NUDRENKE-814249 format. One line per 10 residues: number of its first residue (from 1); their letters; for each residue x, y, z of N, C-alpha, C, O. Coordinates in steps of 0.02 Angstrom, whole numbers, plus 50000, padded with zeros to 5 digits. Example, Ala and Ser with C-alpha at 12.3 -4.5 7.8 and 13.67 -1.06 7.14 Angstrom:
2
1) as) 50660:49716:50390:50615:49775:50390:50660:49835:50390:50712:49834:50423  50642:49888:50354:50684:49947:50357:50645:50002:50394:50670:50057:50402
END
This chain:
342
1) xxxxxxxxxx) 55194:61451:55222:55259:61478:55203:55246:61545:55170:55204:61551:55126  55283:61594:55191:55275:61662:55163:55339:61682:55128:55392:61684:55158  55332:61698:55065:55389:61717:55024:55374:61784:54992:55321:61792:54961  55418:61832:54999:55410:61897:54968:55448:61899:54903:55507:61882:54899  55413:61922:54852:55444:61928:54786:55444:62002:54767:55393:62035:54768  55502:62027:54752:55509:62099:54736:55497:62111:54662:55522:62075:54619  55458:62163:54648:55447:62185:54579:55499:62236:54560:55532:62265:54604  55509:62250:54496:55557:62301:54476:55542:62367:54510:55485:62390:54510  55593:62397:54537:55583:62460:54573:55594:62519:54525:55614:62511:54467  55582:62578:54550:55587:62640:54510:55660:62653:54491:55702:62660:54535
11) xxxxxxxxxx) 55675:62658:54426:55744:62674:54406:55760:62746:54421:55718:62784:54446  55820:62764:54407:55843:62832:54422:55804:62884:54381:55792:62939:54406  55786:62868:54319:55756:62918:54275:55681:62914:54273:55650:62945:54230  55648:62876:54318:55575:62873:54316:55548:62821:54364:55586:62790:54402  55479:62810:54363:55444:62762:54406:55441:62695:54371:55422:62691:54312  55460:62639:54408:55461:62573:54377:55392:62546:54366:55382:62500:54326  55342:62574:54400:55273:62552:54390:55242:62585:54329:55188:62566:54307  55275:62633:54302:55251:62667:54242:55280:62632:54182:55339:62638:54167  55238:62595:54147:55262:62555:54091:55291:62599:54036:55336:62578:54000  55265:62662:54030:55289:62706:53977:55360:62728:53991:55397:62745:53945
21) xxxxxxxxxx) 55379:62729:54057:55446:62752:54075:55498:62697:54071:55558:62711:54076  55477:62635:54061:55524:62580:54059:55555:62574:53989:55524:62587:53938  55617:62553:53992:55651:62539:53928:55631:62470:53903:55598:62432:53940  55649:62453:53842:55633:62387:53815:55666:62331:53855:55636:62278:53865  55726:62345:53879:55761:62295:53920:55726:62285:53986:55716:62228:54009  55705:62342:54017:55670:62337:54080:55603:62301:54073:55583:62261:54116  55568:62314:54017:55505:62280:54005:55516:62205:53998:55478:62165:54026  55567:62186:53961:55581:62115:53953:55598:62083:54019:55575:62028:54035  55641:62118:54058:55660:62091:54123:55600:62088:54169:55592:62039:54207  55557:62139:54167:55498:62141:54209:55452:62082:54192:55424:62050:54237
31) xxxxxxxxxx) 55443:62068:54128:55401:62011:54107:55430:61945:54130:55393:61901:54152  55497:61938:54126:55528:61877:54150:55518:61868:54225:55507:61813:54250  55522:61925:54261:55511:61922:54333:55439:61901:54349:55428:61861:54394  55391:61929:54312:55322:61910:54324:55311:61835:54311:55278:61801:54350  55339:61811:54257:55333:61739:54242:55366:61697:54296:55341:61643:54314  55423:61722:54320:55459:61685:54372:55419:61684:54437:55418:61633:54472  55386:61740:54453:55345:61743:54513:55286:61695:54508:55268:61662:54557  55255:61692:54449:55200:61644:54439:55225:61572:54448:55192:61530:54479  55283:61559:54421:55312:61492:54428:55326:61477:54501:55315:61420:54523  55350:61527:54538:55365:61517:54608:55301:61504:54648:55300:61463:54694
41) xxxxxxxxxx) 55246:61539:54629:55182:61527:54662:55159:61455:54651:55133:61423:54697  55169:61430:54590:55151:61361:54575:55192:61313:54618:55166:61264:54644  55257:61327:54625:55300:61284:54665:55278:61284:54738:55279:61232:54771  55258:61344:54764:55235:61348:54833:55171:61308:54842:55162:61274:54892  55126:61313:54793:55064:61274:54796:55079:61199:54795:55048:61160:54832  55126:61180:54753:55144:61109:54751:55176:61087:54816:55165:61031:54838  55214:61132:54848:55243:61116:54913:55189:61106:54965:55192:61058:55005  55139:61151:54966:55084:61142:55013:55047:61077:55001:55028:61042:55048  55037:61061:54937:55004:60998:54921:55046:60939:54944:55018:60890:54970  55112:60942:54936:55155:60888:54958:55154:60881:55034:55156:60825:55059
51) xxxxxxxxxx) 55150:60937:55070:55146:60934:55143:55081:60899:55165:55081:60858:55210  55025:60918:55132:54962:60886:55149:54964:60811:55132:54940:60770:55170  54993:60795:55074:54999:60725:55054:55042:60686:55103:55025:60629:55120  55096:60716:55125:55140:60682:55173:55104:60671:55239:55107:60617:55268  55070:60724:55264:55033:60716:55327:54980:60662:55321:54970:60622:55367  54945:60660:55264:54895:60608:55254:54926:60539:55251:54898:60491:55278  54984:60533:55218:55018:60469:55213:55040:60445:55282:55036:60386:55298  55064:60492:55324:55084:60474:55392:55024:60451:55433:55028:60402:55471  54967:60485:55424:54906:60466:55460:54883:60396:55439:54865:60355:55481  54884:60383:55373:54865:60317:55348:54914:60264:55374:54894:60209:55391
61) xxxxxxxxxx) 54978:60281:55376:55029:60234:55401:55015:60215:55473:55020:60156:55491  54998:60264:55515:54984:60249:55585:54924:60203:55592:54924:60157:55633  54872:60215:55552:54813:60172:55554:54829:60102:55529:54807:60052:55558  54868:60097:55475:54886:60032:55448:54931:59994:55497:54925:59933:55504  54975:60030:55531:55018:59998:55580:54977:59971:55639:54988:59915:55662  54929:60011:55662:54885:59988:55717:54844:59927:55695:54837:59880:55733  54818:59930:55633:54779:59873:55608:54823:59811:55602:54800:59755:55617  54885:59819:55580:54930:59762:55573:54946:59732:55642:54946:59671:55650  54959:59775:55691:54976:59750:55758:54918:59711:55788:54927:59657:55817  54857:59738:55781:54799:59703:55808:54785:59638:55771:54768:59587:55801
71) xxxxxxxxxx) 54791:59640:55704:54780:59579:55665:54831:59526:55682:54814:59467:55688  54894:59547:55691:54946:59499:55709:54933:59470:55779:54944:59411:55790  54909:59512:55824:54894:59488:55892:54839:59435:55890:54844:59383:55922  54786:59449:55853:54731:59401:55847:54755:59337:55814:54736:59282:55834  54797:59343:55762:54823:59284:55728:54865:59241:55776:54860:59180:55776  54906:59275:55816:54949:59238:55864:54906:59203:55916:54923:59148:55938  54851:59235:55937:54807:59203:55986:54777:59138:55957:54776:59086:55990  54754:59142:55895:54725:59083:55863:54778:59030:55852:54766:58970:55862  54838:59051:55830:54892:59004:55818:54913:58969:55882:54923:58908:55883  54919:59007:55936:54938:58977:56001:54882:58930:56026:54897:58879:56057
81) xxxxxxxxxx) 54819:58948:56013:54764:58904:56032:54768:58838:55995:54755:58786:56023  54786:58841:55931:54793:58780:55892:54851:58738:55918:54845:58677:55924  54908:58770:55933:54966:58733:55956:54957:58704:56026:54980:58649:56040  54923:58741:56069:54916:58720:56139:54855:58674:56150:54858:58629:56191  54801:58686:56113:54739:58649:56125:54720:58605:56066:54708:58545:56074  54717:58635:56006:54692:58598:55948:54731:58535:55934:54702:58481:55927  54796:58541:55929:54838:58482:55914:54832:58430:55970:54828:58370:55956  54831:58453:56032:54827:58406:56088:54760:58370:56089:54758:58310:56103  54706:58406:56074:54639:58375:56074:54634:58321:56021:54608:58267:56033  54660:58336:55960:54657:58288:55906:54698:58226:55923:54676:58170:55912
91) xxxxxxxxxx) 54759:58236:55950:54800:58179:55968:54770:58140:56026:54773:58078:56027  54740:58175:56074:54706:58141:56129:54648:58099:56104:54636:58044:56129  54612:58125:56054:54558:58086:56024:54583:58021:55994:54551:57969:56000  54641:58025:55960:54670:57964:55931:54690:57914:55985:54679:57854:55978  54720:57940:56039:54741:57895:56094:54680:57864:56128:54681:57805:56146  54628:57904:56138:54567:57877:56169:54536:57823:56124:54512:57772:56148  54538:57835:56059:54512:57785:56013:54550:57719:56019:54520:57665:56019  54618:57724:56023:54658:57663:56031:54640:57627:56096:54632:57566:56097  54634:57665:56151:54619:57634:56216:54550:57603:56216:54540:57547:56242  54501:57638:56188:54433:57611:56186:54430:57547:56145:54396:57499:56163
101) xxxxxxxxxx) 54467:57547:56089:54470:57486:56048:54501:57429:56088:54476:57372:56085  54555:57443:56124:54587:57391:56165:54540:57367:56221:54535:57308:56235  54505:57416:56253:54458:57398:56306:54401:57354:56279:54380:57306:56311  54377:57372:56220:54323:57334:56190:54344:57262:56175:54308:57214:56186  54406:57257:56148:54432:57190:56134:54439:57149:56197:54420:57090:56200  54468:57179:56249:54475:57145:56313:54408:57128:56343:54399:57075:56373  54360:57173:56336:54293:57161:56364:54259:57102:56329:54227:57059:56361  54266:57100:56263:54236:57044:56226:54268:56978:56247:54234:56928:56256  54335:56979:56255:54368:56918:56276:54347:56898:56347:54338:56839:56361  54338:56948:56391:54316:56934:56460:54246:56906:56461:54232:56858:56498
111) xxxxxxxxxx) 54201:56934:56421:54132:56909:56419:54131:56837:56394:54096:56794:56421  54171:56825:56340:54174:56757:56313:54200:56708:56366:54174:56653:56373  54252:56729:56403:54280:56685:56455:54230:56673:56511:54223:56617:56536  54194:56727:56531:54144:56720:56585:54087:56675:56563:54063:56633:56601  54065:56683:56501:54012:56640:56476:54036:56567:56474:53998:56521:56489  54099:56557:56455:54126:56489:56454:54128:56460:56525:54114:56401:56535  54145:56503:56574:54146:56480:56644:54077:56461:56667:54067:56410:56699  54027:56504:56649:53958:56488:56669:53935:56423:56637:53905:56381:56670  53949:56416:56572:53929:56355:56538:53963:56294:56568:53931:56242:56579  54028:56300:56582:54064:56244:56613:54036:56228:56682:54030:56170:56700
121) xxxxxxxxxx) 54020:56281:56720:53991:56270:56786:53924:56235:56781:53908:56191:56821  53884:56255:56731:53819:56222:56722:53828:56149:56703:53794:56105:56729  53874:56137:56656:53887:56067:56636:53914:56026:56695:53894:55969:56705  53958:56057:56733:53987:56022:56792:53933:56009:56844:53932:55956:56876  53889:56057:56852:53835:56047:56901:53790:55989:56881:53768:55950:56923  53778:55984:56816:53737:55928:56792:53773:55862:56806:53742:55813:56828  53838:55859:56792:53876:55798:56805:53879:55782:56879:53874:55725:56900  53888:55836:56919:53889:55825:56992:53821:55801:57017:53816:55763:57065  53768:55824:56983:53701:55799:57001:53696:55724:56989:53669:55686:57030  53723:55703:56932:53724:55632:56917:53767:55594:56968:53750:55540:56990
131) xxxxxxxxxx) 53824:55625:56986:53868:55594:57035:53834:55589:57103:53843:55540:57139  53796:55641:57120:53761:55638:57185:53706:55585:57185:53695:55551:57235  53673:55578:57129:53622:55525:57124:53655:55456:57132:53629:55411:57164  53715:55449:57099:53750:55386:57106:53772:55374:57179:53769:55318:57203  53794:55429:57213:53814:55423:57283:53754:55404:57326:53761:55365:57373  53696:55432:57310:53636:55415:57348:53619:55341:57339:53601:55307:57387  53624:55318:57277:53611:55247:57264:53661:55203:57300:53644:55150:57328  53725:55226:57299:53777:55188:57333:53763:55185:57408:53773:55134:57440  53740:55242:57436:53724:55244:57507:53665:55198:57524:53664:55164:57575  53616:55197:57477:53559:55151:57488:53581:55079:57486:53558:55038:57526
141) xxxxxxxxxx) 53626:55063:57440:53652:54995:57435:53691:54976:57498:53689:54919:57520  53726:55024:57525:53766:55010:57585:53723:54993:57645:53741:54952:57687  53665:55025:57647:53620:55012:57703:53571:54956:57688:53533:54934:57731  53572:54933:57626:53525:54880:57607:53552:54813:57635:53611:54796:57628  53507:54775:57667:53528:54711:57697:53548:54659:57646:53582:54610:57661  53526:54671:57584:53543:54624:57531:53618:54625:57517:53645:54576:57492  53650:54680:57533:53722:54685:57520:53762:54678:57584:53822:54695:57585  53731:54654:57637:53766:54649:57701:53824:54601:57697:53878:54614:57725  53814:54543:57662:53868:54494:57657:53928:54524:57621:53984:54515:57643  53916:54559:57565:53971:54589:57527:54008:54640:57569:54069:54644:57568
151) xxxxxxxxxx) 53969:54679:57607:54001:54729:57649:54040:54696:57706:54092:54720:57727  54012:54640:57729:54047:54605:57782:54112:54576:57756:54163:54576:57791  54110:54551:57694:54171:54524:57665:54223:54579:57656:54283:54569:57666  54198:54639:57637:54244:54696:57628:54266:54724:57694:54311:54766:57697  54234:54701:57750:54252:54725:57815:54220:54790:57833:54240:54823:57881  54168:54810:57795:54134:54873:57809:54075:54863:57857:54047:54912:57882  54056:54800:57869:53998:54788:57913:54016:54727:57957:54018:54671:57932  54028:54736:58022:54049:54683:58067:53989:54637:58084:53935:54662:58100  53999:54570:58081:53946:54523:58098:53946:54506:58173:53995:54518:58208  53890:54477:58196:53885:54461:58267:53927:54400:58286:53947:54391:58344
161) xxxxxxxxxx) 53939:54357:58234:53973:54295:58250:54048:54302:58241:54086:54253:58246  54070:54362:58228:54142:54372:58217:54169:54416:58273:54143:54471:58285  54221:54392:58306:54251:54435:58356:54304:54480:58323:54315:54477:58262  54334:54518:58362:54382:54566:58334:54442:54531:58303:54469:54555:58253  54461:54476:58331:54519:54440:58304:54505:54412:58236:54546:54415:58190  54444:54384:58229:54424:54357:58164:54422:54412:58112:54445:54405:58056  54392:54469:58133:54387:54527:58086:54456:54550:58066:54468:54567:58008  54500:54550:58113:54568:54572:58097:54601:54524:58049:54637:54545:58003  54588:54461:58058:54617:54411:58013:54588:54419:57942:54622:54412:57892  54522:54435:57941:54491:54445:57875:54521:54505:57839:54532:54503:57779
171) xxxxxxxxxx) 54534:54559:57876:54562:54619:57847:54632:54606:57821:54654:54634:57770  54668:54561:57858:54736:54546:57836:54736:54504:57773:54783:54507:57733  54681:54463:57763:54678:54422:57703:54655:54461:57641:54655:54433:57587  54634:54525:57647:54610:54566:57591:54668:54587:57546:54723:54600:57570  54655:54590:57481:54708:54616:57437:54721:54690:57452:54680:54723:57484  54778:54716:57428:54796:54787:57442:54746:54836:57412:54735:54889:57441  54717:54820:57356:54670:54866:57324:54605:54874:57362:54566:54920:57348  54593:54830:57409:54530:54833:57447:54540:54855:57520:54492:54857:57558  54599:54871:57538:54613:54887:57609:54574:54949:57630:54550:54952:57687  54568:55002:57586:54534:55064:57605:54466:55070:57572:54441:55125:57562
181) xxxxxxxxxx) 54437:55014:57555:54375:55016:57517:54318:55047:57557:54275:55082:57529  54317:55035:57622:54264:55064:57662:54268:55140:57665:54218:55176:57660  54330:55164:57672:54339:55237:57673:54321:55268:57606:54290:55321:57601  54341:55232:57553:54325:55257:57486:54250:55259:57475:54224:55307:57447  54215:55207:57497:54143:55205:57490:54110:55263:57528:54063:55294:57504  54136:55276:57588:54108:55331:57628:54119:55399:57592:54075:55442:57591  54179:55407:57563:54193:55469:57527:54150:55476:57465:54126:55530:57448  54141:55419:57429:54099:55422:57370:54027:55439:57387:53991:55467:57346  54007:55423:57445:53939:55439:57466:53932:55511:57491:53882:55544:57476  53983:55535:57528:53977:55601:57560:54003:55659:57516:53973:55713:57517
191) xxxxxxxxxx) 54057:55649:57479:54089:55705:57442:54046:55733:57386:54044:55794:57379  54009:55694:57346:53968:55723:57292:53921:55777:57317:53908:55825:57280  53894:55771:57376:53850:55824:57403:53887:55889:57411:53862:55943:57394  53949:55884:57439:53990:55945:57447:54009:55975:57380:54010:56036:57370  54025:55930:57332:54043:55955:57266:53984:55990:57233:53994:56040:57198  53924:55967:57243:53865:56000:57214:53856:56069:57244:53838:56117:57209  53867:56075:57310:53862:56140:57341:53915:56189:57314:53901:56247:57300  53977:56163:57307:54030:56205:57281:54016:56229:57210:54027:56287:57193  53993:56183:57167:53980:56203:57098:53922:56251:57094:53920:56293:57049  53875:56247:57140:53820:56296:57143:53849:56366:57157:53829:56415:57126
201) xxxxxxxxxx) 53895:56369:57205:53925:56433:57222:53965:56461:57163:53959:56520:57146  54004:56417:57130:54044:56440:57073:53999:56463:57016:54012:56515:56986  53947:56425:57002:53901:56444:56948:53866:56510:56962:53860:56552:56918  53842:56518:57024:53808:56581:57042:53857:56641:57038:53839:56694:57013  53918:56631:57063:53967:56686:57060:53983:56704:56988:53988:56764:56972  53991:56654:56944:54005:56669:56874:53948:56706:56841:53958:56752:56801  53886:56685:56858:53828:56719:56829:53824:56791:56852:53807:56836:56814  53839:56802:56917:53837:56871:56942:53891:56914:56909:53878:56973:56893  53949:56886:56898:54003:56924:56865:53983:56942:56793:53997:56997:56770  53951:56895:56759:53928:56910:56691:53877:56966:56692:53877:57010:56649
211) xxxxxxxxxx) 53833:56964:56742:53783:57018:56748:53816:57086:56762:53797:57136:56733  53866:57086:56807:53901:57149:56821:53937:57175:56759:53936:57235:56744  53969:57129:56724:54005:57149:56663:53957:57176:56611:53972:57225:56576  53899:57145:56604:53850:57169:56556:53823:57238:56578:53811:57281:56536  53814:57247:56643:53789:57311:56668:53840:57367:56658:53820:57424:56645  53904:57351:56663:53956:57402:56652:53955:57428:56580:53971:57486:56568  53936:57387:56532:53925:57406:56463:53984:57447:56435:53977:57507:56421  54040:57414:56427:54099:57447:56399:54086:57473:56329:54120:57519:56306  54038:57444:56295:54023:57466:56227:54002:57539:56222:54010:57570:56169  53975:57566:56277:53956:57637:56275:54016:57683:56266:54009:57740:56244
221) xxxxxxxxxx) 54076:57658:56285:54136:57699:56275:54149:57713:56202:54176:57765:56184  54129:57666:56159:54139:57677:56087:54099:57737:56064:54124:57779:56027  54037:57741:56085:53995:57799:56067:54023:57863:56096:54025:57915:56063  54046:57859:56158:54077:57919:56189:54138:57941:56150:54148:58000:56137  54180:57891:56131:54240:57909:56093:54223:57939:56026:54256:57987:56004  54172:57913:55992:54153:57941:55928:54126:58012:55935:54142:58056:55895  54086:58024:55986:54061:58092:55999:54118:58139:56015:54121:58195:55989  54164:58116:56057:54221:58159:56074:54264:58174:56013:54285:58231:56003  54276:58123:55972:54316:58133:55911:54282:58182:55864:54316:58224:55834  54216:58176:55856:54180:58222:55812:54183:58294:55837:54194:58340:55799
231) xxxxxxxxxx) 54172:58302:55902:54175:58370:55931:54245:58399:55928:54254:58458:55914  54296:58356:55940:54365:58380:55937:54383:58401:55867:54417:58452:55857  54361:58363:55817:54376:58380:55748:54340:58445:55728:54370:58488:55694  54277:58452:55749:54240:58514:55733:54275:58574:55765:54280:58627:55733  54298:58566:55826:54333:58620:55861:54398:58638:55825:54414:58696:55814  54437:58586:55807:54500:58598:55773:54489:58627:55703:54528:58669:55680  54436:58604:55669:54422:58632:55603:54405:58706:55607:54425:58745:55564  54369:58725:55660:54353:58796:55670:54416:58836:55682:54424:58891:55654  54461:58809:55723:54525:58843:55735:54565:58849:55670:54594:58901:55655  54567:58794:55631:54604:58795:55568:54574:58846:55520:54611:58881:55485
241) xxxxxxxxxx) 54507:58850:55518:54475:58900:55475:54493:58970:55496:54510:59012:55454  54491:58983:55561:54509:59049:55586:54583:59063:55574:54603:59120:55561  54624:59010:55579:54696:59019:55568:54710:59036:55495:54750:59080:55481  54675:59002:55450:54683:59017:55378:54659:59087:55362:54693:59126:55328  54599:59104:55388:54572:59171:55376:54616:59224:55407:54628:59277:55377  54641:59209:55469:54685:59258:55501:54751:59267:55464:54778:59322:55462  54776:59212:55435:54838:59217:55395:54828:59261:55335:54872:59301:55317  54770:59253:55301:54755:59296:55243:54749:59369:55265:54776:59414:55232  54713:59380:55320:54704:59449:55345:54771:59479:55366:54785:59537:55353  54813:59437:55398:54879:59462:55419:54922:59480:55360:54956:59531:55361
251) xxxxxxxxxx) 54921:59438:55308:54960:59453:55247:54935:59517:55215:54975:59559:55193  54868:59525:55211:54841:59587:55182:54860:59648:55224:54879:59700:55196  54856:59641:55290:54875:59697:55334:54949:59714:55326:54968:59772:55326  54991:59662:55319:55062:59673:55308:55075:59706:55240:55116:59751:55235  55039:59683:55189:55046:59714:55123:55024:59787:55125:55057:59831:55095  54968:59800:55159:54945:59869:55165:54995:59912:55202:55008:59969:55183  55023:59884:55256:55072:59922:55295:55135:59934:55253:55164:59989:55255  55156:59883:55215:55215:59891:55172:55203:59946:55120:55246:59989:55109  55143:59945:55089:55127:59996:55040:55123:60065:55073:55144:60115:55044  55096:60067:55135:55092:60131:55170:55161:60158:55186:55173:60218:55181
261) xxxxxxxxxx) 55208:60114:55205:55276:60136:55218:55308:60163:55154:55342:60214:55156  55295:60129:55099:55321:60154:55034:55291:60222:55018:55326:60267:54994  55225:60229:55031:55193:60293:55016:55221:60349:55060:55232:60405:55036  55232:60334:55124:55260:60385:55169:55330:60404:55146:55348:60463:55144  55370:60353:55129:55438:60367:55106:55437:60408:55042:55475:60457:55035  55394:60389:54996:55389:60426:54933:55365:60497:54944:55392:60545:54916  55313:60504:54987:55288:60571:55003:55341:60613:55038:55346:60673:55026  55381:60581:55082:55434:60618:55116:55487:60643:55067:55508:60701:55072  55507:60601:55020:55556:60623:54971:55527:60676:54924:55561:60723:54905  55463:60667:54906:55431:60717:54864:55428:60784:54900:55441:60837:54870
271) xxxxxxxxxx) 55409:60782:54964:55407:60844:55004:55476:60876:55008:55483:60937:55002  55527:60834:55020:55595:60860:55023:55615:60893:54957:55644:60947:54956  55598:60860:54901:55615:60887:54835:55578:60953:54823:55606:61000:54796  55513:60955:54843:55475:61017:54832:55503:61073:54875:55506:61130:54852  55522:61058:54936:55552:61109:54978:55618:61133:54948:55634:61192:54949  55656:61086:54922:55719:61104:54890:55706:61148:54829:55741:61197:54818  55655:61130:54790:55639:61170:54731:55616:61240:54750:55638:61290:54720  55573:61245:54801:55549:61311:54823:55606:61353:54851:55611:61412:54837  55649:61321:54892:55706:61358:54919:55753:61381:54863:55780:61436:54865  55761:61338:54814:55804:61357:54757:55773:61416:54719:55807:61464:54703
281) xxxxxxxxxx) 55708:61410:54706:55674:61464:54671:55674:61528:54712:55681:61583:54686  55666:61520:54778:55664:61578:54822:55732:61614:54823:55736:61675:54820  55786:61574:54828:55852:61604:54826:55866:61638:54759:55895:61693:54757  55844:61606:54705:55853:61637:54639:55813:61701:54634:55836:61751:54606  55751:61699:54661:55710:61760:54661:55744:61816:54700:55746:61873:54677  55770:61799:54759:55805:61851:54799:55864:61879:54761:55879:61939:54766  55898:61836:54724:55956:61860:54687:55936:61906:54630:55967:61958:54618  55883:61886:54594:55861:61926:54536:55826:61990:54557:55838:62043:54528  55782:61985:54608:55741:62043:54627:55774:62088:54677:55756:62146:54682  55822:62064:54714:55855:62105:54766:55930:62102:54757:55967:62096:54806
291) xxxxxxxxxx) 55953:62106:54695:56024:62100:54681:56062:62161:54706:56039:62218:54697  56119:62150:54735:56162:62204:54759:56232:62193:54731:56261:62139:54736  56258:62245:54702:56326:62241:54674:56377:62247:54730:56375:62296:54768  56421:62199:54736:56471:62201:54789:56518:62261:54782:56548:62283:54830  56524:62286:54721:56569:62343:54710:56544:62405:54745:56584:62449:54763  56476:62410:54755:56448:62470:54785:56464:62474:54859:56480:62528:54884  56459:62418:54893:56468:62419:54966:56539:62437:54984:56587:62401:54968  56547:62496:55019:56612:62516:55044:56661:62538:54991:56722:62535:55000  56634:62561:54935:56681:62582:54883:56713:62650:54900:56767:62666:54876  56677:62690:54942:56704:62755:54963:56696:62810:54911:56724:62865:54919
301) xxxxxxxxxx) 56658:62795:54857:56650:62846:54805:56607:62904:54829:56616:62961:54805  56561:62891:54875:56517:62943:54899:56549:62984:54955:56522:63035:54976  56606:62962:54977:56641:62998:55031:56686:63051:54999:56737:63035:54968  56666:63114:55007:56705:63168:54978:56772:63177:55012:56818:63205:54982  56779:63154:55072:56842:63161:55109:56885:63099:55099:56928:63085:55141  56875:63062:55046:56914:63002:55034:56986:63018:55019:57008:63075:55021  57022:62965:55003:57093:62971:54990:57103:63007:54922:57087:62979:54870  57129:63071:54925:57139:63110:54863:57198:63085:54824:57203:63097:54763  57243:63049:54857:57304:63028:54823:57294:62963:54784:57338:62940:54748  57235:62933:54793:57223:62869:54758:57209:62884:54685:57157:62912:54668
311) xxxxxxxxxx) 57255:62864:54642:57248:62881:54572:57193:62840:54538:57167:62860:54486  57175:62782:54567:57126:62739:54536:57056:62749:54564:57009:62713:54546  57048:62799:54607:56983:62810:54638:56930:62828:54587:56875:62801:54589  56946:62872:54541:56897:62894:54490:56876:62835:54447:56818:62828:54430  56924:62792:54429:56908:62732:54388:56862:62685:54427:56814:62658:54399  56878:62676:54492:56837:62632:54532:56767:62659:54541:56719:62621:54541  56761:62724:54549:56695:62753:54558:56655:62750:54493:56594:62741:54495  56689:62757:54437:56652:62750:54373:56623:62679:54366:56567:62670:54343  56663:62630:54386:56639:62561:54382:56579:62551:54429:56531:62517:54411  56582:62580:54488:56527:62574:54536:56464:62608:54509:56409:62584:54521
321) xxxxxxxxxx) 56471:62663:54475:56412:62696:54445:56379:62651:54393:56318:62646:54390  56421:62619:54353:56393:62572:54303:56356:62515:54338:56302:62495:54316  56384:62490:54393:56353:62435:54431:56286:62458:54459:56238:62419:54461  56282:62521:54482:56219:62547:54507:56166:62548:54453:56109:62528:54465  56184:62572:54395:56136:62575:54341:56110:62505:54322:56050:62496:54310  56156:62456:54319:56135:62387:54303:56089:62359:54357:56039:62326:54341  56105:62372:54420:56063:62348:54475:55994:62377:54472:55945:62342:54485  55989:62443:54455:55923:62474:54450:55882:62447:54393:55821:62449:54395  55915:62420:54342:55877:62388:54288:55846:62322:54312:55790:62306:54293  55883:62284:54354:55859:62218:54377:55799:62224:54424:55751:62187:54417
331) xxxxxxxxxx) 55802:62272:54470:55749:62275:54520:55742:62345:54547:55785:62388:54536  55687:62354:54584:55677:62417:54619:55662:62401:54692:55634:62348:54706  55679:62445:54736:55672:62433:54808:55612:62469:54837:55608:62478:54898  55565:62490:54794:55507:62525:54819:55466:62478:54863:55444:62426:54838  55454:62494:54929:55419:62447:54974:55349:62429:54949:55326:62373:54960  55316:62476:54916:55248:62463:54894:55245:62413:54837:55191:62387:54821  55303:62399:54807:55304:62354:54750:55313:62281:54770:55312:62238:54726  55322:62265:54835:55331:62196:54858:55266:62157:54853:55212:62183:54868  55272:62095:54833:55215:62050:54828:55227:61991:54874:55281:61963:54876  55174:61971:54911:55180:61915:54959:55146:61854:54930:55090:61857:54904
341) xx) 55181:61797:54937:55154:61733:54913:55149:61688:54974:55199:61676:55008  55092:61663:54988:55081:61617:55044:55080:61546:55019:55071:61499:55058
END
């Protein structure tokens, strides 16, 4: 900013730069002007300082704004990661834990049931073994000649001395509980063997199922679930830590940005006030150092061909002369006397 300050110019009766030629009033006015010019230089310096301060505040504001935007972006990324992944992983871990617990309970119950089936099959096989031994003994008795009479009486073994009619009569004389005794004896002899084969198949199948169930080892899911839960918690804890740290950083960045906005606003108002002060001082300087009496402009006193009939012309010209003398006391228009303030 360039401001020109005018020094007192040469009065009508001498040079204004010659201190000996100045009157006491002119000296006093000259000193006031010098003090005012120094004050104006200080104001201009303060204005320049305010401009630099404002530019610096704007630069800091731009950096703080950029830092806030980036910090907020990073915070939002971590927050969205927690909402989309972290919460889901933790809840999934809880659901997996419930399912694994249920699977383990069902597996234990299944193993117990399979073991019970195997034990029952083994016990049944032993009983069927005893039944087959009894059937073998019964079969031996049936073929033993010592029991031929009993079998003949029961009608299970036909004699040579009995014709069909006699045999039929004997069958008719049998009580109802003995009518199917031969068939029952045959079944008691033949069925235990089939039952032993069947129980062997059932026992072997149950044992194989127990082996398959043991090989599947549902218990390993518990370890898997525990590992998964530990890793999920560690992952979520890391996100939570970053979220907390990011929240603190975001708050600090927002506080810094808020303070920077306040600083820019304050610097802007300070700059405005300094400009207003300099403009005010500059206008006052122009008025004091370059004062012009309005009475002089267009008064017509210097025009010898003016209106001769104007009775008040001489009075008006006398007033203009006085105004000229006062103006010359305030300032001088000597070009060499101008001082520049940057």
